[in-house]
N, C-alpha and C positions, 0 to 999 in steps of 0.2 A: 467548599474548600476548607480544610482544617488548618489550624495554626501550624501544625507540623509541616504541612505542604508548603505553606508560605515561607517558613523558616528555612526549608531545604533549598529554596531557590532565591531567597532574598539577596540581592546584590550579585548573584552569580551570573557569569557570562556563558551562554550555551550557543555553540556554533552548530547550525543545521545545514549540512552539506546536501545539496539537492533540494533545498528548502523552498524553491519556487514552484515545485510540482504539486500535484493534488494532495498527496499525503502530507507533504511539508507544510502546506498552508493550514491544514487542520491541526497538525502538531504544534505549529507556532501559536495558534489561538489558545491551546491548552497551557502551554508554557508561559505565555504572556499573562494569562489569568492567575498563574501561580507566582507571579512576580519576577520571573527570570528576565535577564537582559539578553536579547537575541541578536545573533548575526545570521542573516539568511545568506548563505554562500551558494552561488549558482553561476552558470555561464550566462544566464539571462535573468538576473535578479529583479528586473523591472516587472516580470510576470507576477511578482508577489507584492507589488506596491499597494494593492488593495488592503494589505494588512496595516498600513501606516496609521489609520485612525484608531486601531485597536490597542495601541501601545501608548504609554505615557511619554512625555518629552524625553528623548534620549534612550528609550527602552529598546528600540529596535533599529538595527542598521542593516543595510543591504550592500553586499560586497560581491564583486565579480570574481569568479574562481574557475580555473580549469583543473579538474582533478587528475588529469594525465600529466600535470607539471608539478613536481615536488615543491618547488619554491612557492607556487601559487597556493598549494595546500598549507604549507607551513605558515604562510602569512595570515590566513584566515583563522588558524588555530592559536596563534600567538596570543597569550594573555587570557585564553578561555579557561573556564573551569571544567567544562564538559562538552561533549559533541555527540551528534547523531549523524550517521552516514545513511542517507536515503538514495544515493546515486544508483540508478539502474536503468536499463533499457532493454528492448527486444531486438534492436538492430544496431548495426555499427560494429566497432571493434570491442566486443564484450570482454575479451581478455584484459584489455587496458582499463575498462571501466569497472567491471564486476569481479574479475579474477585478481590479477596482480594489482589492479587499481585500488581495490579494497584494502589490500595489505599495505599499499603505499600510504593510504590515509591513516590506517591504524598505527603505522610506524611513526608518522608525523605527530599523531596524538600522544603517543608514548614519549617521544622526544620533547614535546611541549609540556609534559608533566601534568596532563589532564587527570582529574580525579575520577572521571567516569566517561565511558565511551560505549555507545550502543550502535551496533551495525545491523541494519535491516536487510534481511535476506528474503527467502520465500519458502513456503511449504512446497516440497517437490525438489528442493536443491539436491542434486545427485551427481557425484563426480563421474559416475559411469553412464550418465544419460547421453543419448545421441543428439540431444538438442544443446546448442551452445548456451542457451539461457540457463537451463538447469545445471549444466556442467560448470559454468563459470560462477554461478551462485555458490555452489559447493566449494569450489576452489577459493573463492573469496572468503568464505567462512574459515577455512583452514589457514589462509594467510593472515587474517585478522587475529585469530587466536594465538598464532605464533608471534606476531609483532606486539600484541597488547593482551597478555594472558588474562587480565581482569576485565576484558571487554564482554559485554552481554550481546548475544546474537538473538535477533527476533525474526521469526518466520511467520508472517501473517498469511492468512488465506486471502481470497479475493475481497477487496475492500468495497463497501457500498456506502452511498451517502446521497444527499439530495442533489449534489452537483457532480456526481461521478460520471464516468464514461463507460459504465458497464450496465447497470440496471437501466439507466436513462437511455442508453443506446437501444436496448431491446424495447423500451417503452415507446420510443419514436417509431420504430419499425412496426410494432404491433398496432399503433394508432393509424398507420398509413396503409397497411396491406391486409387483406382478408385471409390470405394464405401465406404461410411462412415456413421455410425449411428450418430444421433444428440440427445443428452440428453436434455430434456426440450426445444424443438425447438422454442416454442413461449415465453419463459421466457425473460423478458426485462432486459437489461443491459444499463448502462450509463458510458461506459469506459472513464477514465480520464488519460491524458498523465502524466506519472510519474513526469516529470520535472515541470509541472504546479502545481501538488500537492505539490511538494517540495517548489516551490516559494511561494505558499499560506501559508505554515507553517512558512516560513521565514518572510513573511509580518506580521503574527500574533505575532511572537517573537519580531519583531522590534517595535511594539507599543502595549505592554500589557495593558496599561491604556485604550486603545480604544477597544481592542479585547478580553481581559481577561474575564473569566466568561461566555463566550458564547459557543454554540454548532454550529459548521459549518458543512454543508454537501457539499462535493465536488464531483460533477458529471460533466461529459463531456458535450459538447454542443448538443449531440443527444442521444436518447434512441433507441437501436436496439435490435432485437431478436437474440437468439443464432443461429438460422438458417441463418439470414441475415449476421451475423458475419462470419460464415463459407463460405457462398456464396461470400462475398466480398474478403475473403482471396484467394479463388480459382480463382476469376476473376483477382486479382492482380498477381497471379502466371501464368496467361494465361493457366489455366487448366480447362478441363471439368470434373466435378465430379458429381456423383449421391449421394445425401444426403437422408438418410432414417430417417424420423421423428419418433422417438420412442415414443409410448404412455407413459404417466406418470407411469402407473402400471408396464410396462415392465422395464422402467428406474429404478424405485424404487426397483424392484426385483433384477435387476442386481447389483445395488449399494449395496444392503444388502448382496448379496451372495459373492461379490468380493471386496468390498470396504476396507476390513481389510488387503488385500494383499499389500505388498510393490509394489509401482509403479502402483497401480490400477488407472484407469482413473477418477473415482469419488467414493466418499464414501457416506454413507447414509446421514450424516450431510450436506455434500456439495450439494447433490441433493436437500435436503429440503430447503437449502438457495437459490439454483438456482430457485426452484419453487416460492419462495416468491418474487423473483425479486431483482434487485440491482439498484434502481432508486431513486434519491433524492426526498424527499417529497415536496419540494418547500416551506415548512413552516419555514425553518431555513435559516440563512444567508449562503452565499456561495461565489463563485468567484466574483460575481458582487459587493458584499459589501466590497470586498478587492480591488476593482478597477482593476480586472483582467478579461481577456477573455480567457477561456480555448480553446485549439486547438483540432480539430477533428481528429479521427483516419485516415480518408481519406487523410489528409495532408501528412501522412508518409507511408501509406500502400504500394503504388506502389514501392517506393524506397526500403523498407525493404524486399519486396518479390522477388526482383531480384535474390537473391541467391538461391531461390527455383525453378526458372524457368528452363525448360529443357535445354536451352542453355544460361543460365544467361542473361546478358543484350543484347545478340544477339538473344534471343529467339523470335520466331514468335508470333504474337498476339494470335493465337490459338494453344496452346501446347497440350501435351499428357494428 
């Protein structure tokens, strides 16, 4: 951490809306390391209590917030210097959360006089999309820019990390079953390490004069298919697995029939997003413009998959 990093956040209050989620907990750790004073705002702030030991006395506060209520949002932004909006979902009233809701948060940030505001959207945001997720993400971007013209919008690709629910979900399934179906096997992803994405947001917050008002696309250093991802995970586990590439028609039928069930592997919207791909367009600034080099999945995968090997770190190169 450079002195300039510390100076940018020293004594500054940063509100992280939706901060109790996976990305929020990682972003909080980066901001705390740079000396920021944090407010973790969430409907369930207790989910982030594990962060308590990482901050100095008084450096982190947990506040309950309902982003669909303007008074609740205004309260958590009062007195803050900057804010990050991480609120998002795949289900529920997405217009209230990701569409008009994002604009409501940006409006409150502007009224509170914040010096920097970052709104986290997603690669694939598209106002013309038939999926509510992608459509409301795009509508949210438009609403944020209108309410807070100096806001930076960040579109990350799929985030991976040692505690994610993406790579780790596939890892558990591959460890359990010798034969697995692959939805959208040729769909392209550009997975980005969660801590790299968190560092990028921190860099944007540190210099709003330079980065404000821009849309950033954050993708990892390589694009891989869903099939390749599963094969890499199996190799890192030292397991031989048979992967069945499901045709799109079969995948769509399965997603439609079972996607509404709790714990279903994929919903109709998620499959539609998968088909569209999750790769940066290259037309927007990204890590390079922030002076950063994102780290590849391969740098971590062998170490993370040790726990899934038949005999752990003592497992043979060719496992079950």
